[in-house]
C-alpha positions in Angstrom: 0.9 8.9 -15.7 -2.3 8.8 -13.8 -3.7 7.2 -10.7 -6.9 5.4 -11.1 -9.1 3.7 -8.5 -9.5 0.0 -9.2 -13.1 -0.8 -10.0 -13.3 -3.3 -12.9 -12.2 -6.9 -13.2 -9.4 -5.7 -15.6 -8.2 -3.3 -12.8 -8.2 -6.1 -10.2 -6.4 -8.5 -12.6 -3.8 -5.9 -13.1 -3.5 -5.4 -9.3 -3.0 -9.2 -8.8 -0.1 -9.1 -11.4 1.5 -6.0 -9.7 1.0 -7.6 -6.2 2.8 -10.7 -7.5 5.6 -8.7 -8.9 5.9 -6.8 -5.7 6.1 -10.0 -3.6 8.6 -11.5 -6.0 10.8 -8.4 -5.7 10.8 -8.6 -1.9 12.4 -12.0 -2.1 10.4 -13.4 0.9 7.4 -15.7 1.2 4.4 -13.7 2.0 2.2 -16.7 3.0 2.4 -15.6 6.8 0.1 -12.8 5.5 -2.1 -15.3 3.6 -0.9 -13.7 0.3 -2.6 -16.2 -2.0 -5.9 -15.7 -0.3 -5.5 -11.9 -0.4 -5.2 -12.1 -4.2 -8.6 -13.8 -4.5 -10.5 -11.0 -2.5 -8.9 -7.8 -3.5 -12.3 -6.0 -4.2 -13.6 -6.8 -0.8 -10.3 -6.5 1.1 -9.4 -3.1 -0.4 -12.7 -1.9 -1.7 -15.4 0.5 -0.6 -16.8 1.5 1.8 -13.7 1.0 4.1 -10.8 0.9 1.6 -9.5 1.6 -1.8 -6.9 0.1 -4.3 -5.2 2.4 -6.7 -3.2 1.7 -9.9 -0.6 3.9 -11.7 -1.3 3.9 -15.3 1.3 4.8 -18.0 -0.2 4.8 -21.5 -2.0 1.4 -21.8 -0.1 -0.4 -19.0 -0.3 -0.5 -15.2 3.1 0.2 -13.6 2.3 0.6 -9.9 -0.1 0.2 -7.1 -1.1 0.6 -3.4 -4.1 -0.2 -1.3 -5.8 0.8 1.9 -7.8 -1.3 4.1 -9.5 -0.9 7.5 -7.9 -2.3 10.6 -10.6 -0.9 12.9 -13.1 2.0 12.9 -10.3 4.5 13.5 -7.3 3.0 11.8 -6.5 2.0 8.3 -3.5 0.2 6.9 -1.4 1.0 3.8 -0.5 -2.1 1.9 1.4 -3.3 -1.2 2.9 0.1 -2.3 4.8 -0.8 -5.5 6.3 0.8 -8.6 7.8 -1.1 -11.3 11.6 -0.6 -11.3 11.6 1.2 -14.7 9.1 3.8 -13.4 10.8 4.6 -10.1 12.3 8.0 -9.3 9.4 9.8 -11.0 7.6 10.7 -7.7 4.9 8.1 -8.3 5.2 7.0 -4.6 4.5 10.5 -3.5 1.4 10.6 -5.7 0.2 7.3 -4.4 0.9 8.5 -0.8 -1.0 11.7 -1.2 -3.9 9.9 -2.7 -4.0 7.3 0.1 -3.7 10.0 2.9 -6.4 12.1 1.3 -8.8 9.1 1.0 -8.1 7.8 4.4 -9.0 11.3 5.9 -12.1 11.4 3.6 -13.1 7.9 4.9 -12.9 9.2 8.5 -9.8 7.3 9.7 -7.7 9.1 12.4 -4.5 7.1 11.8 -2.7 5.0 9.2 -0.3 2.2 9.9 2.0 0.2 7.7 4.8 -2.2 7.9 7.8 -2.3 5.7 11.4 -3.7 5.6 14.3 -1.6 6.5 16.2 -2.8 3.4 13.5 -1.0 1.3 15.3 2.2 2.1 13.5 4.4 -0.5 10.1 3.3 0.9 11.2 3.9 4.5 12.5 7.3 3.6 9.2 8.1 1.9 7.2 7.2 4.9 9.5 9.2 7.2 9.2 12.4 4.9 5.3 12.0 5.1 5.5 12.1 8.9 5.2 8.4 9.8 6.8 7.4 13.1 8.1 4.1 14.0 5.8 2.1 16.4 5.9 -1.3 18.1 4.6 -4.2 16.0 0.8 -4.3 15.4 0.9 -7.6 13.4 3.0 -10.7 12.9 6.0 -10.5 10.5 8.8 -12.9 10.9 11.3 -10.8 8.9 14.3 -9.7 10.9 14.3 -6.1 9.4 10.6 -5.4 9.6 9.7 -1.9 10.7 6.2 -0.7 11.7 5.0 2.9 11.2 1.9 5.0 12.0 0.8 8.5 11.1 -1.8 10.5 12.9 -4.2 11.7 10.2 -5.8 14.3 12.4 -2.9 16.6 13.0 -1.4 17.1 9.5 
């Protein structure tokens, strides 16, 4: 397994498929986040110089992803962390998180935010293990069990 930075059309096409699988697995409609529009602009939304999109590659297939985008000059947001069910429990989420945190620091961000759903307990536990703390909402999400997190990138 390796983590690669999405750069080619093939990479972004794989990301679209993984993002759709992620959304389907949530069982909610992500149109409140303009999800369909997002799928059309992945290279600009999650690309250099202010962001990045990563894919987890196993042999010749892509099995996971996450992305980083700028919220403002000092704050980035982690989005769309997803590992296909057959590849979970292999510490791939940790590898993606380490990559995202390292990149965020390299890009000069001071904090990272994300939102998740409490029912995604393994994801929530991952964020807590990595020192994210619960914060008030920073964006709109109509789901009843939404939870918002932030991590100070300057202290650890």
